[in-house]
N, C-alpha and C positions, 0 to 999 in steps of 0.2 A: 504493500498500499503506499510506503513513505516513496520507493524506487520510481511509482505510478506520480504521485504526488511530485517528485520532483522533473519528472519528465515532463509536465504538467506547465510546471513555473518552467522553465528552460523554452518549452516551446509559447509559451508567451511573453516571454523576454522578447525573444526572436521575432517575433510579433510587433514585438513595438516596436522595434527597432526599424525595422521593417516599412513600417506604418510611417515614424519620422521621416525616413530618409525619400519616402514615394514623391514625386515631382507635382504629379495630383491635388489641387487642394482640397481635402478628402475630414472627415470628422464623424463620427459615432454619438447619435443624441439619442432619445429616450424616445417612448412613442407620443410624447407629447410635442418633441422639439426641443425640447433642450439640450445644448449640447454637453458633454458629457465629456468626449476628448476629441481634440484637434490635431492637425498636423502640422506642423512650419508653416507646410504652402498654405493654408486655410489661417491661421491668424494672419501669415501677411497678405491677401486676400482682402483681411477686414481691419489693417494697418494696426497690429496688437501681435500680442504675445499669444501659446497658445492656451497657456494660464490664462488670460485676462476670457478666453470663449467661455471656460465652465459657464456651463448655469445661464446662457446667454440663449434667449427663442431665436434659432435658425428663419427666421421667418421675420424677424427683427433685423437681420444682418445682411438680406435675403428679401429682396422684394419681389413680389409673384407678379405677373406680366398678365396674368388674366387669374383669378379670383377666384373662381370657380373650377380650376385646376385645385388648388387645394381641399375644396369642397370634397371633391368626387375622392382627395386618396383618406382624409379623416373621416369618410361613410366606407372607402374598404379596410380601413387598418378599425375600425370600431367592427367591424364584421369579420377580422381576421384573414381577411386578405392576405396572397404573401406574395406580389405581382410586384413587378417594378414598375417605379413612381418616377415619372421627371416633371421639373417644373421649370417654366420660364423664367428667369430672374432677371433684374435689375442691380445695382449696389451701386456704390460709393465709390472708387476709386481713393486709393492712398494719395498721391499726388493731384489730386483733383479730375474732375471731370467724370465719368460714369461708365461703370464696364456692363456687357449685358456675356448671358451663356444660360446654361440649363443645369439644374440640383438633378440627380439624381438618388435617389432614394430604395434600399435596400433592405427589409426587414429579416434583423438578423437575430436568432436563436440558437440556445443546442435543444430544443425540444420545440414538436410541432405545439404543446397546451403551454410553454412559457409566452408571457407578455414578449416581443418582440422589441428590440431595439431596432433605428438605424442606421446604415451605412450611410451615409449622405456624398456623393462626389461630386465637386462642381467641375463645371467644363465651360473655360469660358471661349465666345466667340468674338468678344473686339469692344472696341471702344472709343465713345463720345466725347471731344476732345470742349474744355470749359468753354463756355460764350464769356472771351473778355467782357470783365466789366465797364462803363466810362468813366474818366478819370478822375469824375466826382465822387461816383461810390467807392472806387479804392482809397481814396483819399480820407473815407467819412472813419474816424477811430473816435474810442470810448474814453475820456479825460484818462481812465487811467494807463489806456495802450497808450496815447499821446505822452504821458509823466512817465514811462517804462523807457518808451526809444527815446529821452532828454537824456534818462541815466543813462541809456545805454550808449548814445554818442557822448557821452562825457568817459562814459569809460568804465562806471561801474560796473559789478560783479553780480550774480542772480541772486548774491545771499544780501547785499545793498539796495539791488534794486525792491527787493520784497522790504526790508526792514524800511526802507524811505517810500513805500506804497502801505502797507499796515497788511501785506498780502503774503503768502508763505512761495515757500520759493520753485515745488510746482504749482502755485499761482501764478508766478511766472512767468516759469516757462510754457504755461499752458495761454497763455494770449501772446507768447510771442513764438508759438507754434502754428495759434492761428491767423497771424499776423504773415508769419514766412506762407505758409498754404496761397495764402489770398494773393501777395507779391509775386505769388515764385522765388522766392528769397532762398540760395541753396545757405546760404552762414549766416550771423549775426552784424559783418563787414556789409553785406548788400543792404541787408532789410534797414541800417541805417542810411547807405546813397541813398534807398528808395525812397526813406521815408522825408527824406531832405529833399530829392527829386519831384515829389509829388504836393512838397509848401509842406508838411505835417510836423515838419521842424522847420525853425530860421533859419536860413541864413546867413552868415556872419553874424551868429549874435554866438557868444561863447558869457555863462555855460548852455549848454544846449535850451533850447527853449522849444513851444510849441506859441505857435501866435495864438493871441489873445482871440477869443471866441467874439465871433460879433452878437 
């Protein structure tokens, strides 16, 4: 019995290693769609890590293009049908824009009587580039974001910017990531340069500051 258990553990570890190395985005969900396990490729499509996907609803991550598809699948699962189910979906790409493709869900379990889990695989079919926002829209930032950018332009660290604005370091990082995604800035130097180009920061003024609100 101990040998059988040891062999089962060995094969489980091999399966998990293969699961992590598969290039296709794959996840295991419960019958209600909550993510139990995701490989790095699936997490990358969602712009996060595998651990942070655990417990998320797969339909919160990928939007069905036809709601009736999901309703039919839910009904089939309630009746314990074990077919392969396919759903056309779209989702936000990590770098901006929108991707679209197909989710395939296969019910899997040790026995026919067991409540199945869902082996979910994602096939990426294409991506739509984001529509460029007008300059006025791009330049619209919150007072907190303007303050963070001014501190950054003056050479402040994330920790100092957090102290000066009353945010946590994670809060500062969150705002910087939002701005970087909106302005397509690869690093903080580009972010500051973009802020000056858009008029978010006043040129020729030291210490850096945002123009007074009108």
